[in-house]
C-alpha positions as CSV (number, residue, x, y, z in Angstrom):
1,X,-26.1,15.4,-20.6
2,X,-29.4,14.0,-21.9
3,X,-32.5,15.9,-20.8
4,X,-35.2,13.6,-19.4
5,X,-38.9,14.4,-19.2
6,X,-39.9,15.7,-15.8
7,X,-42.7,17.6,-14.2
8,X,-41.6,21.1,-13.2
9,X,-44.1,23.6,-11.9
10,X,-46.9,21.3,-13.0
11,X,-45.9,21.5,-16.7
12,X,-45.2,18.3,-18.7
13,X,-41.8,18.6,-20.4
14,X,-42.1,16.5,-23.6
15,X,-39.3,14.4,-25.0
16,X,-37.7,11.5,-23.3
17,X,-34.2,11.2,-24.7
18,X,-33.6,14.4,-26.7
19,X,-30.2,16.1,-26.2
20,X,-26.7,14.7,-26.8
21,X,-24.6,14.4,-23.8
22,X,-21.1,15.8,-23.7
23,X,-19.5,14.9,-20.3
24,X,-17.0,17.6,-19.2
25,X,-13.5,16.5,-18.4
26,X,-12.5,17.8,-15.0
27,X,-9.1,17.5,-13.5
28,X,-8.9,15.2,-10.5
29,X,-8.1,16.7,-7.1
30,X,-4.6,16.6,-5.9
31,X,-3.3,15.9,-9.5
32,X,-1.0,18.7,-10.6
33,X,-1.7,18.3,-14.4
34,X,-5.0,17.4,-16.0
35,X,-5.0,14.1,-17.7
36,X,-5.3,14.1,-21.5
37,X,-8.8,13.8,-22.9
38,X,-9.6,10.9,-25.2
39,X,-12.7,11.2,-27.4
40,X,-13.7,7.7,-28.3
41,X,-16.4,6.6,-30.7
42,X,-17.6,3.0,-30.9
43,X,-15.8,2.5,-34.2
44,X,-12.6,4.0,-32.7
45,X,-12.8,1.6,-29.8
46,X,-13.2,-1.4,-32.1
47,X,-10.3,-0.4,-34.2
48,X,-8.1,0.3,-31.2
49,X,-8.9,-3.1,-29.7
50,X,-7.7,-4.9,-32.8
51,X,-4.3,-3.2,-32.5
52,X,-3.8,-2.9,-28.7
53,X,-5.8,-5.7,-27.0
54,X,-3.3,-8.2,-25.5
55,X,-5.3,-11.2,-26.4
56,X,-5.4,-10.2,-30.1
57,X,-1.7,-9.4,-30.0
58,X,-1.0,-12.8,-28.5
59,X,-2.8,-14.7,-31.3
60,X,-1.0,-12.6,-33.9
61,X,2.3,-13.7,-32.3
62,X,1.0,-17.3,-32.6
63,X,0.5,-16.8,-36.3
64,X,4.2,-16.0,-36.6
65,X,5.1,-19.1,-34.7
66,X,2.9,-21.3,-37.0
67,X,4.5,-19.5,-40.0
68,X,7.9,-20.4,-38.7
69,X,6.9,-24.1,-38.2
70,X,5.6,-24.2,-41.8
71,X,9.0,-22.8,-43.1
72,X,10.7,-25.5,-41.1
73,X,8.7,-28.3,-42.8
74,X,9.3,-26.7,-46.2
75,X,13.0,-26.7,-45.6
76,X,13.0,-30.5,-45.4
77,X,11.9,-30.6,-49.0
78,X,14.4,-28.1,-50.3
79,X,18.1,-28.6,-51.0
80,X,20.3,-28.5,-48.0
81,X,23.8,-27.2,-48.8
82,X,26.7,-26.9,-46.4
83,X,30.3,-26.1,-46.6
84,X,33.3,-27.1,-44.5
85,X,37.1,-26.8,-44.4
86,X,39.6,-28.7,-42.4
87,X,43.4,-28.6,-41.9
88,X,45.0,-31.3,-39.8
89,X,48.5,-32.4,-38.8
90,X,48.5,-36.2,-38.2
91,X,50.3,-39.5,-38.1
92,X,49.4,-43.1,-38.8
93,X,50.2,-46.2,-36.8
94,X,52.1,-48.7,-39.1
95,X,52.3,-51.7,-36.7
96,X,55.0,-53.4,-34.8
97,X,58.4,-53.9,-36.5
98,X,61.2,-55.8,-34.7
99,X,59.1,-55.8,-31.5
100,X,58.7,-52.0,-31.5
101,X,55.6,-50.0,-32.6
102,X,56.2,-47.8,-35.6
103,X,54.3,-44.7,-36.9
104,X,54.6,-42.4,-39.8
105,X,56.2,-39.0,-39.7
106,X,53.8,-36.1,-39.1
107,X,52.1,-34.9,-42.3
108,X,49.4,-32.3,-43.2
109,X,46.0,-32.8,-44.7
110,X,43.9,-29.8,-46.1
111,X,40.3,-30.5,-47.1
112,X,37.7,-27.9,-48.3
113,X,34.3,-29.4,-49.2
114,X,30.7,-28.6,-50.1
115,X,27.9,-31.1,-49.4
116,X,24.4,-31.3,-50.9
117,X,21.4,-33.3,-49.9
118,X,18.0,-33.3,-51.6
119,X,14.9,-35.2,-51.0
120,X,13.8,-36.5,-54.4
121,X,10.6,-38.2,-53.1
122,X,9.0,-38.6,-49.7
123,X,5.3,-38.6,-49.5
124,X,5.5,-38.3,-45.7
125,X,7.6,-35.0,-45.9
126,X,5.2,-33.6,-48.5
127,X,2.1,-34.2,-46.4
128,X,3.9,-32.8,-43.3
129,X,4.5,-29.6,-45.1
130,X,0.9,-29.4,-46.3
131,X,-0.3,-30.0,-42.7
132,X,1.9,-27.2,-41.5
133,X,0.3,-24.9,-44.0
134,X,-3.1,-25.9,-42.7
135,X,-1.9,-25.4,-39.1
136,X,-1.0,-21.8,-40.1
137,X,-4.5,-21.3,-41.4
138,X,-5.8,-22.6,-38.1
139,X,-3.8,-20.0,-36.2
140,X,-5.1,-17.3,-38.5
141,X,-8.7,-18.5,-37.9
142,X,-8.1,-18.5,-34.1
143,X,-6.8,-15.0,-34.3
144,X,-9.9,-13.9,-36.2
145,X,-12.1,-15.6,-33.6
146,X,-10.3,-13.8,-30.9
147,X,-10.6,-10.5,-32.7
148,X,-14.3,-11.0,-33.3
149,X,-14.9,-11.9,-29.7
150,X,-12.8,-9.0,-28.4
151,X,-14.5,-6.5,-30.6
152,X,-17.9,-7.7,-29.4
153,X,-16.7,-7.5,-25.8
154,X,-15.5,-3.9,-26.3
155,X,-18.8,-2.9,-28.0
156,X,-20.7,-4.3,-25.0
157,X,-18.4,-2.5,-22.6
158,X,-18.9,0.7,-24.6
159,X,-22.6,0.4,-24.4
160,X,-22.4,-0.3,-20.6
161,X,-20.7,3.0,-20.1
162,X,-23.4,4.8,-22.2
163,X,-26.1,3.0,-20.2
164,X,-24.5,4.3,-16.9
165,X,-24.3,7.8,-18.4
166,X,-28.0,7.6,-19.1
167,X,-28.6,6.3,-15.6
168,X,-26.8,9.3,-14.1
169,X,-28.9,11.6,-16.2
170,X,-32.1,9.8,-15.1
171,X,-31.1,9.8,-11.4
172,X,-30.3,13.5,-11.6
173,X,-33.8,14.2,-13.1
174,X,-35.3,12.1,-10.4
175,X,-33.5,14.0,-7.6
176,X,-34.6,17.3,-9.2
177,X,-38.2,16.1,-9.4
178,X,-38.3,15.0,-5.7
179,X,-36.7,18.2,-4.6
180,X,-39.4,20.1,-6.4
181,X,-42.2,17.9,-4.9
182,X,-40.8,18.2,-1.4
183,X,-40.8,22.0,-1.8
184,X,-44.3,21.9,-3.1
185,X,-45.6,19.7,-0.3
186,X,-43.9,21.9,2.4
187,X,-45.5,25.0,0.9
188,X,-48.9,23.2,1.1
189,X,-48.1,22.1,4.6
190,X,-47.4,25.7,5.7
191,X,-50.9,26.5,4.5
192,X,-52.5,23.6,6.3
193,X,-53.1,21.7,3.1
194,X,-50.6,18.8,3.8
195,X,-49.2,17.0,6.7
196,X,-45.7,16.4,8.0
197,X,-46.0,12.7,7.0
198,X,-46.6,13.8,3.4
199,X,-43.4,15.8,3.4
200,X,-41.4,13.1,5.2
201,X,-42.5,10.4,2.8
202,X,-41.2,12.4,-0.2
203,X,-38.0,13.4,1.6
204,X,-37.3,9.7,2.2
205,X,-37.7,9.0,-1.5
206,X,-35.5,12.0,-2.3
207,X,-32.6,10.6,-0.2
208,X,-33.0,7.2,-1.8
209,X,-32.6,8.8,-5.2
210,X,-29.6,10.8,-4.1
211,X,-27.9,7.5,-3.0
212,X,-28.8,5.9,-6.3
213,X,-27.4,8.9,-8.1
214,X,-24.0,8.5,-6.3
215,X,-24.0,4.8,-7.1
216,X,-24.7,5.5,-10.8
217,X,-21.8,8.0,-10.9
218,X,-19.4,5.4,-9.5
219,X,-20.7,2.9,-12.0
220,X,-19.7,5.3,-14.8
221,X,-16.1,5.4,-13.7
222,X,-16.0,1.7,-13.0
223,X,-17.3,0.8,-16.5
224,X,-14.9,3.3,-18.1
225,X,-12.0,1.4,-16.5
226,X,-13.4,-1.9,-17.8
227,X,-13.6,-0.4,-21.3
228,X,-10.1,1.0,-21.2
229,X,-8.8,-2.4,-20.1
230,X,-10.7,-4.2,-22.9
231,X,-9.4,-1.8,-25.6
232,X,-5.9,-2.0,-24.2
233,X,-5.2,1.8,-24.1
234,X,-3.5,3.8,-21.3
235,X,-5.4,4.1,-18.1
236,X,-4.2,7.7,-17.5
237,X,-6.7,9.4,-19.8
238,X,-10.0,11.2,-19.4
239,X,-12.3,9.0,-21.5
240,X,-15.2,10.8,-23.3
241,X,-17.6,8.7,-25.4
242,X,-18.8,10.5,-28.5
243,X,-21.5,8.1,-29.5
244,X,-25.1,8.0,-28.2
245,X,-27.2,5.2,-26.8
246,X,-29.9,5.2,-29.6
247,X,-32.5,2.7,-30.5
248,X,-31.3,0.4,-33.3
249,X,-33.1,1.1,-36.6
250,X,-31.8,-1.7,-38.7
251,X,-34.4,-4.3,-39.7
252,X,-34.0,-7.7,-38.1
253,X,-32.6,-10.2,-40.7
254,X,-34.4,-13.4,-41.4
255,X,-33.1,-16.5,-39.8
256,X,-32.2,-18.2,-43.1
257,X,-30.2,-15.2,-44.2
258,X,-28.4,-14.7,-40.9
259,X,-27.5,-18.4,-40.8
260,X,-26.1,-18.3,-44.3
261,X,-23.9,-15.4,-43.4
262,X,-22.8,-16.9,-40.1
263,X,-21.8,-20.2,-41.6
264,X,-19.6,-18.4,-44.2
265,X,-18.3,-15.6,-42.0
266,X,-17.7,-17.0,-38.6
267,X,-14.0,-17.6,-38.2
268,X,-14.7,-20.6,-35.9
269,X,-16.1,-22.5,-38.8
270,X,-13.0,-21.7,-41.0
271,X,-10.6,-22.6,-38.2
272,X,-12.3,-25.9,-37.5
273,X,-12.3,-26.8,-41.2
274,X,-8.6,-26.3,-41.2
275,X,-8.2,-28.4,-38.1
276,X,-9.8,-31.2,-39.9
277,X,-7.5,-30.6,-42.8
278,X,-4.5,-30.7,-40.5
279,X,-5.6,-34.0,-39.0
280,X,-6.3,-35.5,-42.5
281,X,-2.8,-34.5,-43.8
282,X,-1.1,-35.7,-40.6
283,X,-2.8,-39.1,-41.0
284,X,-1.7,-39.1,-44.7
285,X,1.9,-38.2,-43.6
286,X,2.1,-41.0,-41.2
287,X,0.6,-43.5,-43.6
288,X,3.1,-42.3,-46.2
289,X,5.9,-43.5,-44.1
290,X,5.1,-47.0,-45.4
291,X,6.2,-45.8,-48.9
292,X,9.8,-45.9,-50.1
293,X,11.6,-42.5,-50.1
294,X,14.4,-41.4,-52.3
295,X,17.2,-39.0,-51.4
296,X,20.2,-37.6,-53.4
297,X,23.5,-36.8,-51.6
298,X,26.8,-35.6,-52.8
299,X,29.9,-33.6,-51.9
300,X,32.7,-31.9,-53.8
301,X,36.0,-30.5,-52.6
302,X,39.7,-30.1,-52.7
303,X,42.1,-32.3,-50.6
304,X,45.8,-32.5,-50.3
305,X,48.9,-32.1,-48.2
306,X,48.9,-28.3,-48.8
307,X,46.3,-25.9,-50.2
308,X,48.5,-25.3,-53.2
309,X,48.9,-29.0,-54.2
310,X,45.4,-30.3,-53.6
311,X,43.2,-32.4,-55.9
312,X,39.5,-32.2,-56.5
313,X,37.4,-35.2,-55.3
314,X,33.6,-35.8,-55.2
315,X,31.0,-38.3,-54.0
316,X,27.6,-38.5,-55.6
317,X,24.9,-41.0,-54.7
318,X,21.2,-41.8,-54.4
319,X,19.7,-43.5,-51.3
320,X,16.5,-45.5,-51.5
321,X,14.9,-46.2,-48.2
322,X,12.3,-49.0,-47.9
323,X,10.5,-49.3,-44.5
324,X,10.0,-52.9,-43.5
325,X,9.2,-53.2,-39.8
326,X,9.5,-50.8,-36.9
327,X,8.0,-52.9,-34.1
328,X,4.4,-51.6,-34.8
329,X,5.2,-48.0,-33.8
330,X,3.9,-46.6,-37.1
331,X,0.6,-48.5,-36.9
332,X,0.1,-47.1,-33.4
333,X,0.6,-43.6,-34.6
334,X,-1.8,-44.2,-37.5
335,X,-4.5,-45.3,-35.1
336,X,-3.9,-42.3,-32.9
337,X,-4.0,-40.0,-35.9
338,X,-7.3,-41.5,-37.1
339,X,-8.8,-41.0,-33.7
340,X,-7.8,-37.3,-33.7
341,X,-9.3,-36.8,-37.1
342,X,-12.6,-38.3,-35.9
343,X,-12.5,-36.0,-32.9
344,X,-12.1,-32.9,-35.1
345,X,-15.0,-34.0,-37.3
346,X,-17.2,-34.3,-34.1
347,X,-16.0,-30.9,-33.0
348,X,-17.1,-29.5,-36.4
349,X,-20.6,-30.6,-35.6
350,X,-20.3,-29.0,-32.1
351,X,-19.1,-25.7,-33.6
352,X,-21.9,-25.7,-36.1
353,X,-24.5,-26.3,-33.4
354,X,-23.0,-23.7,-31.2
355,X,-23.1,-21.1,-33.9
356,X,-26.7,-22.0,-34.7
357,X,-27.8,-21.7,-31.1
358,X,-26.0,-18.3,-30.6
359,X,-27.6,-17.0,-33.8
360,X,-31.1,-18.1,-33.0
361,X,-30.7,-16.8,-29.4
362,X,-29.5,-13.4,-30.7
363,X,-32.4,-13.1,-33.1
364,X,-35.0,-14.0,-30.4
365,X,-33.3,-11.6,-27.9
366,X,-33.1,-8.7,-30.4
367,X,-36.8,-9.1,-31.4
368,X,-37.8,-9.2,-27.7
369,X,-35.6,-6.2,-26.8
370,X,-37.0,-4.0,-29.5
371,X,-40.5,-4.8,-28.3
372,X,-39.5,-4.1,-24.7
373,X,-38.0,-0.8,-25.7
374,X,-41.3,0.2,-27.5
375,X,-43.3,-0.7,-24.4
376,X,-40.9,1.2,-22.1
377,X,-41.3,4.4,-24.2
378,X,-45.1,4.1,-23.9
379,X,-44.8,3.4,-20.2
380,X,-42.7,6.5,-19.6
381,X,-45.2,8.7,-21.4
382,X,-48.0,7.2,-19.2
383,X,-45.9,7.7,-16.0
384,X,-45.2,11.3,-16.8
385,X,-48.9,11.9,-17.3
386,X,-49.7,10.1,-14.1
387,X,-47.4,12.4,-12.1
388,X,-49.0,15.4,-13.7
389,X,-52.5,14.3,-12.8
390,X,-51.6,13.2,-9.3
391,X,-50.0,16.5,-8.6
392,X,-53.0,18.4,-9.9
393,X,-55.4,16.2,-7.9
394,X,-53.4,16.9,-4.7
395,X,-53.4,20.6,-5.4
396,X,-57.2,20.8,-6.1
397,X,-58.5,18.2,-3.6
398,X,-55.9,18.5,-0.9
399,X,-55.8,14.7,-0.6
400,X,-52.9,12.8,1.0
401,X,-49.6,12.4,-0.9
402,X,-49.8,8.7,-1.4
403,X,-51.1,9.0,-4.9
404,X,-48.4,11.5,-5.8
405,X,-45.7,9.4,-4.2
406,X,-46.8,6.3,-6.0
407,X,-47.0,8.2,-9.3
408,X,-43.5,9.6,-8.8
409,X,-42.2,6.1,-8.0
410,X,-43.8,4.8,-11.2
411,X,-42.0,7.6,-13.2
412,X,-38.7,6.6,-11.7
413,X,-39.2,3.0,-12.6
414,X,-40.4,3.9,-16.1
415,X,-37.2,5.8,-16.7
416,X,-35.2,2.8,-15.5
417,X,-37.2,0.5,-17.8
418,X,-36.5,2.8,-20.7
419,X,-32.8,2.8,-20.2
420,X,-32.8,-1.0,-19.6
421,X,-34.8,-1.5,-22.8
422,X,-32.5,0.8,-24.8
423,X,-29.4,-1.0,-23.6
424,X,-30.8,-4.5,-24.2
425,X,-31.8,-3.5,-27.8
426,X,-28.2,-2.3,-28.5
427,X,-26.6,-5.2,-26.7
428,X,-28.7,-7.7,-28.6
429,X,-27.6,-6.0,-31.8
430,X,-24.0,-6.5,-30.9
431,X,-24.6,-10.1,-30.0
432,X,-26.3,-10.7,-33.3
433,X,-23.4,-9.1,-35.2
434,X,-21.0,-11.4,-33.3
435,X,-23.1,-14.4,-34.0
436,X,-23.1,-13.5,-37.8
437,X,-19.3,-12.8,-37.7
438,X,-19.8,-9.1,-38.6
439,X,-18.8,-7.2,-35.6
440,X,-16.5,-5.0,-37.7
441,X,-19.6,-3.6,-39.4
442,X,-21.0,-2.1,-36.2
443,X,-21.4,1.7,-36.2
């Protein structure tokens, strides 16, 4: 657990966030076997989310569906070969002779045949296949977008657990400080140097901090469950986070550099580019239906009364199809496709603006968060000094405990500000990485 600066015995303990926490895994009551311990770093959490998060798995499955659709469209351009065999016993009607209907005697027909069809030229089929390939790229881009967003969510959840660990450590330090001050005031009270009101005031603040400590402990377990769910791992583990909540040291990138990286790395941009390509090729496919198409067909087989006395026969031909008029259906689909293409182009502008807004917001927030953290560190140092001086003043001048109580409350608030500033700085770093499309680079 981190050791926070506190005033013990009138001595200022320097250092605000100095030791690395290592939460102990304790077996839950009434559980016969201790749950397995899972040590999880931030990088491990990000990698696990890529493999186990249900949303990421769902989009990976959609890629396979799009790949299957592309193979279907390709099959329309490749040769289609089929084989068949048939054996029949039949008769033919010969007509009416002498007022009575006449038919042939039963006879056998055996036929074994292979058929082949091949599209020689169809611009519409070619464009459909190309559109299906672009649709596959769209699915891959959507999967990357989901992965990027999921990893950012997992990183924020990881930081949330670390923040609550820090909060528990701070609340514990606050309780210890109030316990010491209550004991100090009571010792002064026994000597007639303090009043019962002084002791009661600090005892009230002590109980408040104990309540806040219990709430912080429950927040640790709650945010652990949220993290486990986001990663997609088994809930029946004792989760131990191995990383620390440290101030980010990387320099803030310039806006121009960050924007250049975002526009080339964000999967949303790549996916939207492919959506435009899908719409373009779909329009070309429908327009291509106006053009003639050429298809070759043929079959070859053996036919006869018996298998052993059959003859080979074949049929080979080329079909030229020329569309003339379909009641205006094609023109309606062309107009609909053009509208969809225009919509996708408008969406590209929306995606670009959204990325720009997210990036600029992340840069502003990170800059502000770093400054807030710096101010919070200075504020904590000042608050620790204030408590030390107020305690010494109370000891020497035997004044009331209001100054000491106010100073202690300022220290409690300064610790909260430091934790909040530290979390905001790290969360802003994650949001900037997501805005630039580089969540995988987080450490």
